[in-house]
C-alpha positions in Angstrom: 0.4 -29.7 27.6 0.1 -25.9 27.1 -1.1 -26.4 23.5 -4.3 -28.6 25.2 -5.2 -26.0 27.6 -4.9 -23.3 24.7 -7.8 -25.6 22.8 -10.0 -26.8 25.7 -9.9 -22.9 26.3 -10.3 -21.7 23.3 -13.3 -23.8 22.4 -15.1 -22.3 25.7 -14.4 -18.8 24.0 -16.0 -19.6 21.0 -19.0 -21.3 22.8 -19.7 -18.6 24.8 -19.0 -16.0 21.7 -22.2 -17.8 20.8 -23.8 -16.5 23.1 -23.0 -13.1 23.7 -22.3 -12.4 20.3 -19.6 -10.9 18.0 -19.1 -7.4 19.9 -16.3 -8.3 22.8 -17.7 -7.7 26.5 -14.7 -6.9 27.8 -13.9 -9.1 31.0 -16.9 -8.9 32.4 -19.2 -11.4 30.3 -19.4 -15.2 30.0 -16.0 -15.1 27.9 -13.9 -13.2 30.6 -12.6 -16.4 32.0 -11.5 -18.0 28.6 -10.1 -14.5 27.7 -7.8 -14.4 30.8 -6.5 -17.4 30.3 -6.0 -17.8 26.6 -4.3 -14.1 27.4 -1.9 -15.1 29.4 -0.7 -17.5 27.4 -0.3 -15.2 24.3 1.5 -13.1 26.2 3.9 -15.5 26.8 4.3 -17.4 24.0 2.9 -15.9 21.4 2.7 -18.5 18.9 0.1 -20.3 21.0 -2.8 -18.9 19.2 -4.3 -19.0 16.0 -5.1 -16.0 14.2 -8.7 -15.7 14.9 -8.1 -16.4 18.5 -5.7 -14.1 19.3 -7.6 -11.4 17.3 -10.5 -12.3 20.2 -8.4 -11.7 22.7 -6.8 -8.8 21.5 -10.5 -7.0 21.0 -11.2 -8.4 24.2 -8.9 -6.8 26.3 -8.8 -2.9 24.3 -12.8 -3.2 25.2 -11.6 -4.2 29.0 -9.0 -1.3 29.0 -12.3 1.0 29.3 -14.1 -1.1 31.9 -15.6 0.7 34.9 -13.9 -1.9 36.9 -11.0 -1.3 38.4 -9.3 -4.7 38.6 -10.6 -5.6 34.5 -9.0 -2.2 33.1 -5.4 -2.6 35.1 -5.8 -6.7 34.0 -6.5 -5.7 30.9 -3.6 -2.8 30.8 -1.2 -5.4 32.3 -1.8 -8.3 29.5 -1.8 -5.9 26.8 1.7 -4.9 27.3 3.1 -8.5 28.3 1.4 -9.4 25.1 1.8 -6.2 22.8 4.0 -7.9 20.1 1.2 -10.4 19.7 -1.8 -8.5 20.2 -1.1 -5.4 17.9 -1.0 -7.6 15.0 -4.8 -8.0 15.7 -5.9 -4.2 16.6 -8.7 -3.1 14.4 -8.1 0.8 15.1 -4.2 0.6 16.6 -4.9 4.5 16.9 -7.2 4.7 19.2 -5.9 1.9 21.6 -2.1 3.8 21.7 -4.9 6.9 22.6 -6.2 5.3 25.1 -3.0 4.3 26.6 -1.8 8.0 26.5 -4.4 9.1 28.5 -4.4 6.6 31.1 -0.5 8.0 31.4 -1.3 11.5 31.3 -4.5 11.2 33.5 -3.2 8.3 35.2 -4.7 9.6 38.8 -8.5 9.5 37.3 -8.1 5.2 36.4 -7.3 4.4 39.8 -3.6 2.9 38.4 -0.6 4.0 38.9 2.3 6.0 36.9 4.6 3.0 36.5 1.3 0.8 35.5 0.2 3.0 32.4 3.6 3.8 31.2 4.7 0.3 31.6 1.6 0.1 29.2 2.2 3.1 26.9 6.1 2.1 26.8 5.6 -1.9 25.3 2.8 -0.5 22.9 4.6 2.5 21.1 7.7 0.6 20.0 5.6 -1.8 18.4 3.1 1.0 16.6 5.2 4.1 15.9 3.6 5.9 13.5 0.5 5.8 15.6 2.4 6.6 18.5 3.9 9.7 17.3 0.5 11.0 15.6 -0.9 10.6 18.9 2.1 12.5 20.3 1.8 14.9 18.1 -2.2 15.7 18.7 -1.2 16.1 22.4 1.3 18.6 21.5 -0.6 20.5 19.6 -3.6 20.9 22.6 -2.0 24.5 23.4 -4.3 25.8 20.6 -2.8 29.2 20.6 -4.0 30.0 24.1 -1.0 28.7 26.8 -2.2 28.3 30.1 -0.4 26.1 32.8 -2.4 23.2 32.3 -2.3 23.0 28.4 1.3 24.1 27.6 2.5 20.8 30.6 0.3 18.6 28.4 2.4 19.4 25.4 6.0 19.3 27.1 4.7 16.4 28.7 3.9 15.2 24.9 7.8 16.1 24.0 9.4 14.7 27.2 7.5 11.1 26.3 8.9 11.2 22.9 12.2 12.0 23.4 12.2 9.4 26.4 10.8 6.9 23.7 13.8 7.8 21.4 16.4 6.9 23.5 14.4 3.8 24.9 13.8 2.4 21.4 15.5 4.1 19.2 15.5 1.4 16.2 11.7 0.9 16.4 11.0 4.5 16.2 13.1 4.7 12.9 10.3 4.6 10.9 8.2 7.3 12.3 11.4 9.3 12.4 10.7 12.0 10.2 7.1 12.5 11.5 8.6 13.1 14.9 10.9 15.7 14.1 7.8 17.3 12.5 5.9 17.0 15.9 8.4 18.7 17.6 8.9 21.5 14.9 5.5 22.3 15.3 5.5 23.4 18.9 7.9 26.1 17.4 6.0 27.7 15.0 6.7 31.9 15.0 2.8 32.1 14.2 2.2 31.3 18.0 4.9 33.0 19.5 3.4 32.3 23.1 3.9 28.3 22.5 7.1 28.9 21.0 8.0 30.4 24.2 7.0 27.8 26.7 8.2 24.8 24.8 11.5 26.2 23.4 13.5 24.1 25.5 12.2 21.1 25.9 11.5 21.3 21.8 15.4 22.1 21.1 16.4 19.3 23.7 14.0 17.2 22.0 15.6 18.0 18.6 19.1 17.7 19.8 18.2 14.2 21.2 17.5 13.5 17.4 20.8 14.3 16.5 22.5 12.6 19.1 20.5 9.1 18.5 19.9 9.1 14.5 22.7 9.2 12.2 19.8 9.9 9.9 19.3 13.5 11.4 21.4 16.2 11.7 21.2 20.1 12.2 23.4 23.3 11.5 23.4 26.1 13.6 23.9 29.0 11.2 21.9 28.4 9.1 19.2 26.6 11.3 17.7 24.0 8.9 17.6 20.0 10.1 18.1 17.2 7.9 16.4 14.2 8.2 16.5 10.9 5.9 13.6 8.6 5.3 13.3 5.0 5.2 11.8 5.9 2.1 14.7 6.8 0.1 14.2 11.2 0.8 15.4 13.8 2.6 13.7 16.1 4.1 15.3 19.4 4.7 13.1 21.6 7.4 14.0 25.8 8.4 13.5 25.3 12.2 13.1 29.2 12.5 9.7 29.5 10.3 8.9 25.5 11.7 8.2 24.2 8.2 9.1 21.9 5.5 11.8 23.7 3.2 13.5 20.9 0.5 12.8 17.1 -0.2 15.7 15.7 -1.7 15.0 12.4 -4.2 17.6 10.5 -5.6 18.7 7.6 -3.8 17.2 4.3 -4.5 17.2 2.8 -0.2 16.7 4.0 3.3 18.8 6.6 4.1 21.4 5.5 7.0 23.1 8.5 7.4 23.3 12.6 6.8 25.6 15.5 7.5 25.5 19.5 6.6 29.2 20.9 5.7 30.5 23.7 6.9 28.5 26.5 5.3 25.4 24.7 6.1 24.5 25.0 2.5 25.9 21.1 1.0 24.7 17.9 2.3 26.0 14.5 2.4 23.5 11.4 2.2 24.6 7.9 2.8 22.5 4.7 1.8 23.5 1.5 3.2 20.7 -0.7 1.1 21.9 1.1 -2.4 25.3 1.1 -1.0 25.6 4.7 -2.8 27.5 8.1 -1.0 25.8 11.3 -2.9 26.6 14.9 -2.4 24.7 17.7 -2.8 24.3 21.5 -3.4 21.4 22.2 -1.3 20.2 26.1 -2.0 20.4 29.4 -0.2 18.1 30.9 2.3 16.2 33.9 1.9 13.9 34.8 -1.2 16.1 34.1 -3.9 17.1 30.7 -2.6 14.3 28.6 -4.2 15.4 29.8 -7.9 18.7 29.0 -7.7 19.5 26.5 -10.1 21.2 24.4 -7.2 18.6 23.8 -5.4 18.2 20.3 -4.4 20.9 18.9 -7.0 23.1 16.1 -6.7 25.9 17.0 -7.7 28.0 13.8 -7.0 27.9 10.5 -6.0 30.1 7.8 -5.4 29.5 3.8 -4.9 30.8 2.2 -1.9 32.5 -1.3 -1.5 30.3 -3.9 -1.3 32.9 -5.4 1.7 32.5 -2.3 3.2 28.6 -2.5 4.4 29.1 -5.4 6.6 27.8 -4.9 10.1 28.6 -7.3 12.5 25.5 -6.4 14.6 23.1 -6.7 12.2 20.0 -5.6 14.6 21.9 -2.2 14.9 22.9 -2.0 11.3 20.7 1.5 10.5 22.2 3.3 13.4 25.9 1.7 12.7 27.0 4.5 10.2 27.9 8.1 9.9 28.6 10.2 7.4 31.0 13.9 7.8 32.8 16.2 5.8 36.8 17.4 5.7 38.0 20.2 3.6 38.5 18.0 0.5 36.3 14.8 0.9 33.8 13.3 2.3 34.1 10.2 4.8 32.2 7.5 5.9 32.4 6.3 8.8 30.7 2.4 10.9 30.9 2.6 14.5 32.7 6.2 14.6 35.5 4.3 12.2 36.4 5.6 8.7 36.2 3.2 6.2 35.9 5.4 3.0 36.8 8.5 1.6 35.6 10.1 -1.1 37.1 13.1 -2.9 34.4 16.7 -3.4 34.9 18.9 -6.0 
């Protein structure tokens, strides 16, 4: 049986570990065959390995990823991707793994692999480690420094493209890292680096549009150039796209933000938290040198409780993206799956 095989090879792994010591030898050492057998089983049956064994196998696979033996590094990449849901629980340095996987993707020719194989590994691990993935994208996007040459600008463009592709493919897993993703994209539009801004403008603005299209937690107002994003930590962050800086942080909700939208003038904001069951209506204040001193800066002027029955969503898995919110001349309208469910009059 499968469990008998796991027991047999776990014993062999422990025997060899006693010989080679605690440092993983990848797939090249005496424990290599045991690692491969257990990695194959763990990749397909995530509950088959105990915690200690899974941790040992995960370390060995990560070590093998950097092996000079091509077959070993390719096998490790494939097994890490196939069993990402298991191995990512036992990583000691998940950020280092994402850096390695991204490097293998960016320079796949140097590693004797194909772009498809490298992309598969990155695409499998990133949704499980969204925060670490976005941090790596931020590092890659900022490699342009202040000197824009073809290679550096292309590397930054590729990073933004990879981020957009991940958002399109895995919007729900990427949701916790959404505010940081917006910061990463906006960092490429910093007016302090005009050459960088010019080189990446088309790709970065397309990324922001895709974020708004995919997430009801994000909204952009063209005239004021403000970009607002709701967080899973119950905050609403407003960015000034012109300066690529954080402009306001709105506090008051008591649950993850489900939807945000600006009014027509861009001076007011409506937000909704399904976890809290409440809609809030904000005065965000004006741009310009006197905006920060306005008495209406980040002020919640009205709040409304949503009937509990309206919060039910048929697709529980997609509930985080099910709601929307919009303004009419005299009201805020809450939608579910694009269908209006509640209307709240505003002053």
